[in-house]
Each structure stands twice: as structure tokens, then as C-alpha cells.
N, C-alpha and C positions, 0 to 999 in steps of 0.2 A: 650694764649699758649696752644697748642694741645698736649694731652698725648696719649700714645700708650700702656697703661698698659693692655688693653683688648686683645691684640694680643696673648700673651702667654696663657691666659685663653682659648681662642678659639682653639689654637693648642692642648692644653691638652684635651679639650672636644672632638675634632675631633679624636685624637689618642685613647681616651677611647672608643668612639663609633666604631672606626674601629676594636679595639680589641674585643669588644662585638659582633660585626656583623660577622667579618671574622677572626681576629687574633687568637681567641681561637681554631678555627678549625685547624690551622697550629700546635698549641701546641699539640692538641689531636692526630693529624696525626703523628707528630714526635714521641710521646710516643708509639703509636701503632706500628710504624716501628721498634723502638728499642725493644719493647716487643716481636715482632714476629721474629726479626732477631737474637736475642741473642742465642736461641737454635741452630740455624743454624751455627752461628759462633763457638759456643762451640763444636758441633759435628765435624766440620771441623778441629778444633784445636786438638781434641782427635784423629782424623784419622791420623794427621801428627805427633803425638807424639809416638815415638817408645816404650814408657814405657808400654803400654798395659793396663793402668788403667785410670779411670776417675779422680781420685784425683790428679794424676800427670798432668792433663790438666787444673787444676784450674788457673794456670798462662797461659793465652792464648798465643798460638804460641811461647812458650818458646823454644821448640825444633822443628826442621823441618826434616822430614825423610819420604821417600816413602816406608819404610819397610812394613808397614801394607798393603799397596796396592799390593806390590810384593808378600806378603804371600797368597793373595787370589788365586793366580795361583796354589797353592799347595793344594787347597781344592775343594769342589764341587760347589763353588760359581757360576762359569759361567754356570754350568749345571743347577743350580737352577734358574739363570737368564733366561736361554732359556726356561725352563719349565714355568716360570711365564709369560714371554712374549707370549708364545704359548697359554696358558690357557686364559690370558687376552684378546688377540686379537680375538681368536675364540669366546669367550664369548661375547665380545663387538659386533662383527659382527652378531652373532646369536641373541643377544638381540634386536638389531636394526631391523633386518629383521622380527623376530617373532612379536615384539611389533608393528611395522608399519603395518604388515598385519592384526593383530587383531584390531588395532585402525581404520584402513580403513574400515573394516567390520562394526564395531560399528557406525562409523560416516556416512557411505553412505547407508547402507542397513537397512531395517526395517523387523525384523523377530521375531518370538515368542521367548520370553525369553531374548530379548535384554536388557530391563530395569533391569531385575533380574540379568543378567550377569554383567552389569555395577555396580550394587550394590554389587555383590559378589566380584568384583575386589576391590572396595573401602574398603570392610570389611577385605579382605585377606591382603591388604597391611598394615593394622594396626598391624599385628603380624609379628615380625621379623623372618627370616628363622632360626636363631640360636635356637629358641625355639624347633625346630624339629630335632636337630642334632642327638639325640639318635634314633629317628625313621628313620632318613636317614641312619644312620650306620647299623641298622638292615635290612633295605630294600636293601642296596647295598650288605650286607653280603649274603642275600638269592639270590639276582639277580646275584651275581658272580658265583654261582653254575650252572646257566643256560647260562648266557652270560658273560663270564669272562672279556671281554673288558670293560664292564660297572660296574664291581664289585669294591670291595675295592682295594686300591692301583692303581687305574686307573685314568689317567688324563682325559680321556673322560667321565668317571663316574662323576668326579668333575665338569666338564663343564656342564653335564646334570643337575646336582644339581643347579648350578648357574643359568642356563637358566630357570629352573622351578621357582626359587625363585624371579627372576627379572621380570617375565612376567607380573604380576599383576600391580605393581606400574608404570612400564614404559608404559604399554598399556593405563592406565588411564591418564598419563602425555601426551602421544602423542594424545590421543583422543581429548583433548581440542584444541590442535594445528590444527588437521585435520579439526575441525569444522570451523576454520577461512578461509579455502580455499573455495571459492564460488562453489556451486554445478553446476552453469551454465557452468563451464569448463568441467565437466563430461558430461553434456547433449550435449554440442557442439561436443565433441569428439565422442559420441555415434552416432550423426547424420552423422559424417564422416565414420562411420563403425568400430570404435575402440571398442574392448572388454574391460571388466573390468580389465583384466590382463595388457593390453596395457596401459590403463589409469593409472593404479597404478604404473607401472614401468617407463613409459616415461613422465608422467605429474606430478602426485601427489608427487612422491619421490623427484623430483627436487624442488618443491615448499616448501617442508617441510624439506629441508636440515638443517636449524638451529636446529630443535628439534632432528633430527637424530644425529647431532654432539654432542649435549648435552647428550643424552641418551648413546651414545657410550662412551663419556668421563667419565661419572659417573659410567658406568658399568665397564670400564677398571680400574678405580681407586679403586672401591670397591673390585674387584677381585684381584687386585695387592696387596692390603694391608690385605686381609682376612687371618686370622690365625686359627680360631676355626674349621671351616669346612675343611680347607686344612690339618690341623694336624690330624683331625679325619679320613679322607679318605685316604690320602697319607701316607703310612707306611714305605716304603723303602727310604733310604737317597737319592738315585739318582733320585727319583721322587718328592722330596720336592720342594716347592716354596721358594722364598726368605724370606718371613715372617717366615716360619717354620724353615728354615735353620739358619737364623741369630739368632733366639731365642735360638736355640740349642747351640750356641757359648757362651751365657751368662746365660743359665739356671742353671749352676752349679756355686755356689759362689766361690768354691775353684779353679776352672779351667776357670773362665770367662776371656775372652780376649776382653776387651772393645775397644782397639785400632783397632783390626781387625773387630769387629762389626761396629765401627764407619766408617771405610773405606768402608765396604760393604753397609752401609746405605747411604753414600754419593753417591756412584755409582748407587744405586737402585733408588734414587730420580730423576736421569737424565731423564729416559723415560717418567715419569709422567709430569715432568716440560716441556719437549719439546712438548708433546702432548697438554698440557694445553695452552702453548703459541701459538701453531698452530691453536687451535680451539677457542681461546679466543673471537674472534669477533662474534662467534655464540652464546656464552653463555647467554648474557643478552636477546637477541631477542628470543632465544629458550625457556627460562624459563618464560618470561613474555607474549609472544604473545598468549599462550594458555588460558590466563585468560581474554582475551578481549571478546570472544564470547563462550558461552557454547553450 
């Protein structure tokens, strides 16, 4: 007589091995999604709650109303959104162009001070720009007396500050990616009579598109969410960015309107989300390719 008692034991062993090899990853993934999604769900619930308080939103989606979103039309919210998009887009484009030009020079040219310049960029990026916000304030205060368009309460002045702070780290990031482009392409183009400018604009920039997308995305996100520098430089309400303006709605404990703040936060997340989804395919390649060849 043949017994089949070993089959359940084999099945239990195979299920256990599957869980140890693969299954636990699904559990960790589900927990991570829940952990990351809960704040988003909560802020959406608060935005749809007409009560205007966070404690009233503890029961998720108990009340549905578009009152908080409608109230945004009676504020400077859309002005702040326009200011933020203008500053973010100009800063991102400027950062990409300036960083790419500097990285191209360090990657392709050999000149006195090149190694020292690379070392200086490496050291400078270790210190966040926020450490110098007092010096930046005094600098723009004096510069405004000479060139008012670049002084305090100027969006162009804030853009100039952002560009100066982002040049070091982004140049060093692009430098590694530029080194992965074979120099034989440059030499072949020079034989055909192309200048350095033609090579840079028509050949190199097309080949380094992933890192340009990554730098532009990171620059836009950091500018979009910056609060300290924006609140220090932009002083009038019509020039504020979204981070400064939304904070003003909840800075006073007695007059805080969390429902309106939540509605503004939900809308503010849309541009960053769309840009991230559009450039997502470049992110992994742009961040990793620069580490292949120094």
C-alpha cells in the first residue's frame, strides 16, 4: 500500500520557500504603499471637508464639498502658483544650461586650475545654500540700491540666488555623465569643420538628455518647495510663492484654515507630479550612467 503523506509537507516547504524568497517582498511593498499613501489620502480628505480643521477630517471623507477649492479664487493662490511656476521653470532651464556648459568645459578641455575647480565644486556642494541666507539677504539689500530688479522682493533676484546655489552640485553631477560620451565623436565633428559650440549644441546635448532631464526635474522640485530663501527675499504678498503663501494661511493658530491649506496643497502637487511622470524614464539612466566612467 502506497502512502502520500509527504505531499502536504512538500507543499508547505515550497510555500515557505516562496515566502522567504519572494512573498515577503510583497508584504513590504504593500506596507510601504500604505505608509506613503495615507498622508495623501488624509490631505485630500481635509481638502474636501468644509470644516476647515484637521481634527474634523479624522473620519476620512465623512463630508464632501468643493468649498475649500472655490475659496482659493478669492485669494492670491493663483498668483502664487504663477510666480512659483515662473521661478521654477526659469531656474530649471538656467540650471540645466549653465551646468551643462560648465560640465562640458571640465570634461572636454584641459586648462590650468581644472582639477582645483573640480575639487572646489565638490567642497562647495557639501555646504547647503541655507547656511548663507543672512549673507544673501544683506547682499540683495545692497544690490537693490544699484540694480533694483535684482534686489529684495524681486523674483529675478531669487532666481539668481537659486542659480548660484545649484551650479556646483549639478555641474559635478553632469560632469560624470559627460565623461561617458566618447571623445571620438568630438574629434569626428572637428574633422568635418564643426566648432566647439556646434558640437555642444547639436551633438553633446542630445546624447546627455537623460542627465539634463534629471537635473531639470530636481531643480524644479527644490525650487518649487523652497520656503526659507523665498520667504527671506520675497516680501510682498503678490510676489510670494506657493510655499510661502500656504504657510501664511496656517502660521496663526487662531486663524489657521487647514481646509483651504489642504486644497491648495493638493493643487500644488499636480505640476510636480505631471513633470515627474513625464521625465520618469530618464531618472534611473540619468542618475546611474554618470557613475560608470569617471
